[in-house]
C-alpha positions as a Python dict, from the first residue, in 0.01 Angstrom:
ca = {
    (1, 'X'): (0, 0, 0),
    (2, 'X'): (-210, 285, -141),
    (3, 'X'): (-111, 189, -493),
    (4, 'X'): (-219, -173, -454),
    (5, 'X'): (-534, -292, -628),
    (6, 'X'): (-827, -387, -405),
    (7, 'X'): (-858, -755, -325),
    (8, 'X'): (-1013, -940, -615),
    (9, 'X'): (-968, -663, -871),
    (10, 'X'): (-687, -851, -1048),
    (11, 'X'): (-910, -1154, -1087),
    (12, 'X'): (-1189, -934, -1222),
    (13, 'X'): (-952, -771, -1469),
    (14, 'X'): (-850, -1113, -1596),
    (15, 'X'): (-1213, -1213, -1628),
    (16, 'X'): (-1299, -900, -1826),
    (17, 'X'): (-1007, -969, -2060),
    (18, 'X'): (-1136, -1319, -2118),
    (19, 'X'): (-1480, -1181, -2198),
    (20, 'X'): (-1341, -920, -2439),
    (21, 'X'): (-1335, -1134, -2748),
    (22, 'X'): (-1158, -990, -3053),
    (23, 'X'): (-1372, -896, -3347),
    (24, 'X'): (-1390, -1171, -3605),
    (25, 'X'): (-1522, -1119, -3956),
    (26, 'X'): (-1748, -1409, -4047),
    (27, 'X'): (-2043, -1474, -4270),
    (28, 'X'): (-2342, -1516, -4036),
    (29, 'X'): (-2558, -1819, -4081),
    (30, 'X'): (-2906, -1734, -4201),
    (31, 'X'): (-3156, -1852, -3940),
    (32, 'X'): (-3397, -2117, -4051),
    (33, 'X'): (-3741, -1961, -4087),
    (34, 'X'): (-4003, -2137, -3877),
    (35, 'X'): (-4361, -2074, -3976),
    (36, 'X'): (-4509, -2118, -3630),
    (37, 'X'): (-4868, -2064, -3739),
    (38, 'X'): (-4839, -2233, -4077),
    (39, 'X'): (-5132, -2469, -4136),
    (40, 'X'): (-5235, -2444, -3772),
    (41, 'X'): (-5594, -2546, -3705),
    (42, 'X'): (-5804, -2277, -3537),
    (43, 'X'): (-5862, -2296, -3164),
    (44, 'X'): (-6175, -2514, -3103),
    (45, 'X'): (-6411, -2246, -2971),
    (46, 'X'): (-6692, -2500, -2945),
    (47, 'X'): (-6522, -2635, -2632),
    (48, 'X'): (-6595, -2310, -2445),
    (49, 'X'): (-6933, -2203, -2301),
    (50, 'X'): (-7109, -1924, -2496),
    (51, 'X'): (-7018, -1638, -2260),
    (52, 'X'): (-6647, -1728, -2258),
    (53, 'X'): (-6657, -1788, -2632),
    (54, 'X'): (-6799, -1438, -2684),
    (55, 'X'): (-6512, -1285, -2486),
    (56, 'X'): (-6251, -1476, -2686),
    (57, 'X'): (-6407, -1396, -3024),
    (58, 'X'): (-6454, -1025, -2950),
    (59, 'X'): (-6113, -988, -2787),
    (60, 'X'): (-5952, -1159, -3085),
    (61, 'X'): (-6065, -871, -3304),
    (62, 'X'): (-5983, -604, -3044),
    (63, 'X'): (-5637, -738, -2961),
    (64, 'X'): (-5563, -838, -3321),
    (65, 'X'): (-5435, -1174, -3201),
    (66, 'X'): (-5509, -1538, -3269),
    (67, 'X'): (-5780, -1707, -3063),
    (68, 'X'): (-5547, -1942, -2876),
    (69, 'X'): (-5336, -1650, -2750),
    (70, 'X'): (-5645, -1537, -2556),
    (71, 'X'): (-5827, -1864, -2487),
    (72, 'X'): (-5528, -2057, -2348),
    (73, 'X'): (-5435, -1802, -2078),
    (74, 'X'): (-5803, -1752, -1999),
    (75, 'X'): (-5831, -2123, -1915),
    (76, 'X'): (-5517, -2104, -1701),
    (77, 'X'): (-5648, -1798, -1518),
    (78, 'X'): (-5984, -1969, -1462),
    (79, 'X'): (-5796, -2260, -1306),
    (80, 'X'): (-5612, -2017, -1080),
    (81, 'X'): (-5941, -1854, -979),
    (82, 'X'): (-6080, -2196, -885),
    (83, 'X'): (-5762, -2280, -694),
    (84, 'X'): (-5786, -2555, -434),
    (85, 'X'): (-6163, -2527, -407),
    (86, 'X'): (-6221, -2815, -649),
    (87, 'X'): (-6053, -3125, -789),
    (88, 'X'): (-6141, -3410, -1022),
    (89, 'X'): (-6107, -3779, -942),
    (90, 'X'): (-5972, -3921, -1266),
    (91, 'X'): (-5965, -4273, -1126),
    (92, 'X'): (-5934, -4428, -783),
    (93, 'X'): (-5643, -4255, -612),
    (94, 'X'): (-5572, -4022, -906),
    (95, 'X'): (-5677, -3666, -818),
    (96, 'X'): (-5605, -3360, -1031),
    (97, 'X'): (-5658, -2994, -948),
    (98, 'X'): (-5731, -2713, -1195),
    (99, 'X'): (-5375, -2577, -1226),
    (100, 'X'): (-5270, -2526, -1590),
    (101, 'X'): (-4928, -2409, -1705),
    (102, 'X'): (-4950, -2200, -2022),
    (103, 'X'): (-4675, -2028, -2218),
    (104, 'X'): (-4743, -1799, -2513),
    (105, 'X'): (-4484, -1841, -2789),
    (106, 'X'): (-4524, -1629, -3100),
    (107, 'X'): (-4320, -1390, -3314),
    (108, 'X'): (-4285, -1022, -3226),
    (109, 'X'): (-4597, -837, -3328),
    (110, 'X'): (-4826, -1141, -3305),
    (111, 'X'): (-5026, -975, -3027),
    (112, 'X'): (-4908, -1166, -2721),
    (113, 'X'): (-4926, -869, -2482),
    (114, 'X'): (-5272, -743, -2579),
    (115, 'X'): (-5398, -1102, -2589),
    (116, 'X'): (-5275, -1170, -2237),
    (117, 'X'): (-5422, -838, -2122),
    (118, 'X'): (-5757, -934, -2274),
    (119, 'X'): (-5751, -1272, -2098),
    (120, 'X'): (-5652, -1111, -1767),
    (121, 'X'): (-5894, -822, -1760),
    (122, 'X'): (-6208, -1002, -1632),
    (123, 'X'): (-6001, -1164, -1357),
    (124, 'X'): (-5846, -829, -1266),
    (125, 'X'): (-6197, -687, -1244),
    (126, 'X'): (-6293, -973, -1012),
    (127, 'X'): (-5989, -904, -797),
    (128, 'X'): (-6084, -536, -780),
    (129, 'X'): (-6441, -619, -682),
    (130, 'X'): (-6331, -855, -404),
    (131, 'X'): (-6034, -665, -260),
    (132, 'X'): (-6132, -309, -340),
    (133, 'X'): (-5787, -257, -488),
    (134, 'X'): (-5722, -193, -853),
    (135, 'X'): (-5446, -421, -987),
    (136, 'X'): (-5174, -289, -1215),
    (137, 'X'): (-5269, -375, -1572),
    (138, 'X'): (-5039, -357, -1871),
    (139, 'X'): (-5221, -142, -2126),
    (140, 'X'): (-5184, -80, -2495),
    (141, 'X'): (-5365, 95, -2776),
    (142, 'X'): (-5629, -177, -2802),
    (143, 'X'): (-5723, -186, -2433),
    (144, 'X'): (-6019, 51, -2466),
    (145, 'X'): (-6185, -182, -2715),
    (146, 'X'): (-6113, -483, -2491),
    (147, 'X'): (-6269, -309, -2190),
    (148, 'X'): (-6582, -234, -2393),
    (149, 'X'): (-6600, -597, -2507),
    (150, 'X'): (-6588, -726, -2152),
    (151, 'X'): (-6837, -465, -2030),
    (152, 'X'): (-7097, -601, -2270),
    (153, 'X'): (-7004, -972, -2240),
    (154, 'X'): (-7310, -1159, -2111),
    (155, 'X'): (-7263, -1290, -1759),
    (156, 'X'): (-6885, -1318, -1759),
    (157, 'X'): (-6844, -1128, -1430),
    (158, 'X'): (-7110, -1341, -1262),
    (159, 'X'): (-6946, -1657, -1392),
    (160, 'X'): (-6609, -1570, -1242),
    (161, 'X'): (-6768, -1459, -916),
    (162, 'X'): (-6943, -1798, -893),
    (163, 'X'): (-6615, -1981, -951),
    (164, 'X'): (-6441, -1775, -686),
    (165, 'X'): (-6708, -1854, -424),
    (166, 'X'): (-6724, -2231, -470),
    (167, 'X'): (-6594, -2268, -115),
    (168, 'X'): (-6908, -2100, 19),
    (169, 'X'): (-7125, -2374, -135),
    (170, 'X'): (-6882, -2660, -79),
    (171, 'X'): (-6702, -2589, 252),
    (172, 'X'): (-6526, -2927, 248),
    (173, 'X'): (-6406, -2883, -109),
    (174, 'X'): (-6561, -3008, -432),
    (175, 'X'): (-6450, -3340, -578),
    (176, 'X'): (-6586, -3398, -927),
    (177, 'X'): (-6647, -3751, -1052),
    (178, 'X'): (-6724, -3851, -1409),
    (179, 'X'): (-7033, -4030, -1528),
    (180, 'X'): (-7015, -4364, -1708),
    (181, 'X'): (-7015, -4219, -2060),
    (182, 'X'): (-6744, -3967, -1971),
    (183, 'X'): (-6542, -4256, -1831),
    (184, 'X'): (-6572, -4439, -2162),
    (185, 'X'): (-6450, -4132, -2353),
    (186, 'X'): (-6157, -4096, -2113),
    (187, 'X'): (-6049, -4461, -2125),
    (188, 'X'): (-6064, -4473, -2505),
    (189, 'X'): (-5856, -4155, -2542),
    (190, 'X'): (-5613, -4252, -2266),
    (191, 'X'): (-5536, -4590, -2428),
    (192, 'X'): (-5499, -4426, -2767),
    (193, 'X'): (-5254, -4174, -2620),
    (194, 'X'): (-5045, -4460, -2480),
    (195, 'X'): (-5026, -4614, -2828),
    (196, 'X'): (-4931, -4282, -2984),
    (197, 'X'): (-4671, -4221, -2713),
    (198, 'X'): (-4488, -4542, -2796),
    (199, 'X'): (-4481, -4442, -3164),
    (200, 'X'): (-4383, -4079, -3102),
    (201, 'X'): (-4028, -3945, -3143),
    (202, 'X'): (-3828, -3948, -2821),
    (203, 'X'): (-3813, -3567, -2810),
    (204, 'X'): (-4190, -3537, -2749),
    (205, 'X'): (-4264, -3860, -2564),
    (206, 'X'): (-4238, -3695, -2223),
    (207, 'X'): (-4509, -3447, -2324),
    (208, 'X'): (-4734, -3734, -2425),
    (209, 'X'): (-4682, -3891, -2083),
    (210, 'X'): (-4796, -3571, -1912),
    (211, 'X'): (-5085, -3498, -2150),
    (212, 'X'): (-5348, -3710, -1967),
    (213, 'X'): (-5298, -3510, -1647),
    (214, 'X'): (-5350, -3187, -1838),
    (215, 'X'): (-5658, -3320, -2019),
    (216, 'X'): (-5804, -3414, -1680),
    (217, 'X'): (-5734, -3061, -1551),
    (218, 'X'): (-5889, -2909, -1862),
    (219, 'X'): (-6195, -3128, -1805),
    (220, 'X'): (-6228, -2991, -1451),
    (221, 'X'): (-6196, -2626, -1560),
    (222, 'X'): (-6439, -2675, -1850),
    (223, 'X'): (-6688, -2852, -1622),
    (224, 'X'): (-6694, -2555, -1387),
    (225, 'X'): (-6709, -2300, -1669),
    (226, 'X'): (-7002, -2480, -1834),
    (227, 'X'): (-7187, -2564, -1510),
    (228, 'X'): (-7095, -2305, -1246),
    (229, 'X'): (-7433, -2333, -1073),
    (230, 'X'): (-7441, -2715, -1084),
    (231, 'X'): (-7075, -2775, -1012),
    (232, 'X'): (-7144, -3085, -803),
    (233, 'X'): (-7295, -3283, -1091),
    (234, 'X'): (-7083, -3561, -1246),
    (235, 'X'): (-6863, -3461, -1536),
    (236, 'X'): (-7040, -3546, -1862),
    (237, 'X'): (-6921, -3715, -2179),
    (238, 'X'): (-6968, -3385, -2366),
    (239, 'X'): (-6733, -3203, -2130),
    (240, 'X'): (-6479, -3485, -2142),
    (241, 'X'): (-6494, -3475, -2522),
    (242, 'X'): (-6427, -3100, -2511),
    (243, 'X'): (-6124, -3161, -2288),
    (244, 'X'): (-5992, -3429, -2524),
    (245, 'X'): (-6042, -3193, -2818),
    (246, 'X'): (-5831, -2929, -2640),
    (247, 'X'): (-5570, -3191, -2552),
    (248, 'X'): (-5538, -3285, -2919),
    (249, 'X'): (-5513, -2918, -3014),
    (250, 'X'): (-5225, -2873, -2770),
    (251, 'X'): (-5063, -3196, -2893),
    (252, 'X'): (-5008, -3023, -3227),
    (253, 'X'): (-4839, -2736, -3044),
    (254, 'X'): (-4609, -2985, -2872),
    (255, 'X'): (-4481, -3082, -3215),
    (256, 'X'): (-4462, -2717, -3319),
    (257, 'X'): (-4238, -2651, -3021),
    (258, 'X'): (-4014, -2942, -3116),
    (259, 'X'): (-3989, -2802, -3467),
    (260, 'X'): (-3885, -2459, -3333),
    (261, 'X'): (-3610, -2632, -3133),
    (262, 'X'): (-3484, -2801, -3448),
    (263, 'X'): (-3626, -3148, -3382),
    (264, 'X'): (-3798, -3354, -3649),
    (265, 'X'): (-4120, -3458, -3479),
    (266, 'X'): (-4401, -3544, -3721),
    (267, 'X'): (-4731, -3618, -3552),
    (268, 'X'): (-4771, -3998, -3541),
    (269, 'X'): (-5080, -4181, -3657),
    (270, 'X'): (-5357, -4215, -3403),
    (271, 'X'): (-5324, -4592, -3389),
    (272, 'X'): (-4975, -4723, -3468),
    (273, 'X'): (-4957, -5098, -3507),
    (274, 'X'): (-4806, -5322, -3243),
    (275, 'X'): (-4525, -5398, -3487),
    (276, 'X'): (-4454, -5024, -3521),
    (277, 'X'): (-4434, -4985, -3144),
    (278, 'X'): (-4197, -5280, -3104),
    (279, 'X'): (-3976, -5154, -3386),
    (280, 'X'): (-3963, -4809, -3225),
    (281, 'X'): (-3864, -4952, -2885),
    (282, 'X'): (-3592, -5172, -3035),
    (283, 'X'): (-3458, -4883, -3245),
    (284, 'X'): (-3420, -4665, -2936),
    (285, 'X'): (-3315, -4930, -2685),
    (286, 'X'): (-3072, -4787, -2430),
    (287, 'X'): (-2873, -5104, -2356),
    (288, 'X'): (-2511, -5134, -2462),
    (289, 'X'): (-2570, -5412, -2714),
    (290, 'X'): (-2927, -5332, -2819),
    (291, 'X'): (-3081, -5664, -2713),
    (292, 'X'): (-3410, -5693, -2523),
    (293, 'X'): (-3594, -5995, -2390),
    (294, 'X'): (-3956, -6058, -2471),
    (295, 'X'): (-4052, -5961, -2116),
    (296, 'X'): (-3867, -5629, -2146),
    (297, 'X'): (-4042, -5554, -2475),
    (298, 'X'): (-4374, -5653, -2320),
    (299, 'X'): (-4331, -5402, -2038),
    (300, 'X'): (-4206, -5120, -2261),
    (301, 'X'): (-4489, -5121, -2515),
    (302, 'X'): (-4785, -5118, -2279),
    (303, 'X'): (-4833, -5489, -2204),
    (304, 'X'): (-5033, -5638, -2494),
    (305, 'X'): (-5157, -5995, -2469),
    (306, 'X'): (-4892, -6265, -2495),
    (307, 'X'): (-5053, -6393, -2815),
    (308, 'X'): (-5050, -6047, -2979),
    (309, 'X'): (-4685, -5995, -2881),
    (310, 'X'): (-4577, -6331, -3020),
    (311, 'X'): (-4758, -6268, -3349),
    (312, 'X'): (-4607, -5918, -3384),
    (313, 'X'): (-4254, -6045, -3317),
    (314, 'X'): (-4300, -6320, -3572),
    (315, 'X'): (-4421, -6066, -3831),
    (316, 'X'): (-4118, -5842, -3771),
    (317, 'X'): (-3886, -6142, -3797),
    (318, 'X'): (-4043, -6244, -4128),
    (319, 'X'): (-3984, -5889, -4255),
    (320, 'X'): (-3617, -5913, -4149),
    (321, 'X'): (-3683, -5606, -3931),
    (322, 'X'): (-3547, -5775, -3617),
    (323, 'X'): (-3274, -6023, -3528),
    (324, 'X'): (-3311, -6290, -3261),
    (325, 'X'): (-3070, -6491, -3050),
    (326, 'X'): (-3109, -6757, -2785),
    (327, 'X'): (-2912, -6722, -2461),
    (328, 'X'): (-2900, -6868, -2114),
    (329, 'X'): (-2948, -6593, -1861),
    (330, 'X'): (-2738, -6596, -1541),
    (331, 'X'): (-2890, -6819, -1270),
    (332, 'X'): (-3154, -6939, -1518),
    (333, 'X'): (-3232, -7303, -1583),
    (334, 'X'): (-3364, -7253, -1936),
    (335, 'X'): (-3273, -7052, -2242),
    (336, 'X'): (-3447, -6732, -2341),
    (337, 'X'): (-3484, -6540, -2669),
    (338, 'X'): (-3363, -6183, -2711),
    (339, 'X'): (-3448, -5938, -2988),
    (340, 'X'): (-3266, -5651, -3158),
    (341, 'X'): (-3342, -5419, -3447),
    (342, 'X'): (-3179, -5541, -3771),
}
């Protein structure tokens, strides 16, 4: 049996043969160029407190990277530093913590590594101060300039130390509420986001659904960055406006991501009409025959008033944009009207 192959070797040999594809001469397809940063608005630095803004602006020059490549991970790291010490009550029963998930997507040479190092460095310094251990830091040619920037940044170390020790001042945890004006800003933006979600392409609609949670988390992180010594005060309209501004900035990046993946996802108008929302729902209806009842439409587009829905359906019918039919539903005593895109 000494000449036999070990158990499984025959199967592996067959697998390797399958993976050894013969060379084929073809004309490669030229990749579609995607200008990721084309016409991108600058990161809204006004949303950050002056000391954090100074770090981002100085590190941008030192790391030779765009602002958002430093500011976005800085916000995520600030949320991690806060951890479970604080949360925001968005509405009754809706609580959000400060956890933010950030991914840096940019071409090779755009400065992702030095930008992330610049965002990390003050937090690594905090870790070193607390634990006495020096963390492993990825370095590059620009790190010396970044270190000097952070050494002279006004109060950034104290700010992060204050965030880290929230538990000492609030042993039972800190739950932030919003004042009345902040609530008005939130409600207005939230309702507008619902309208935009119904008008958005299907490929980005899920992101729109999650965006309010992230705006609430951004509001919490910004509140603590702007008011580290008065963390228990209600969240203000100014801070909520900053969070909304960041949310809208990241909305654009949602569409950029869709474009990179080959999806056509133009940013919808801020306030699509009710007719637009109904037409979108009927165009993407997932039923076998494409018909929806008025009640189904009502639930899918955010529950407008019955009068508004009736008027919008009539307008679409007059435009020949929809087709109607009258049917008797199973176990129903009366007939009902169904609608379908023309």
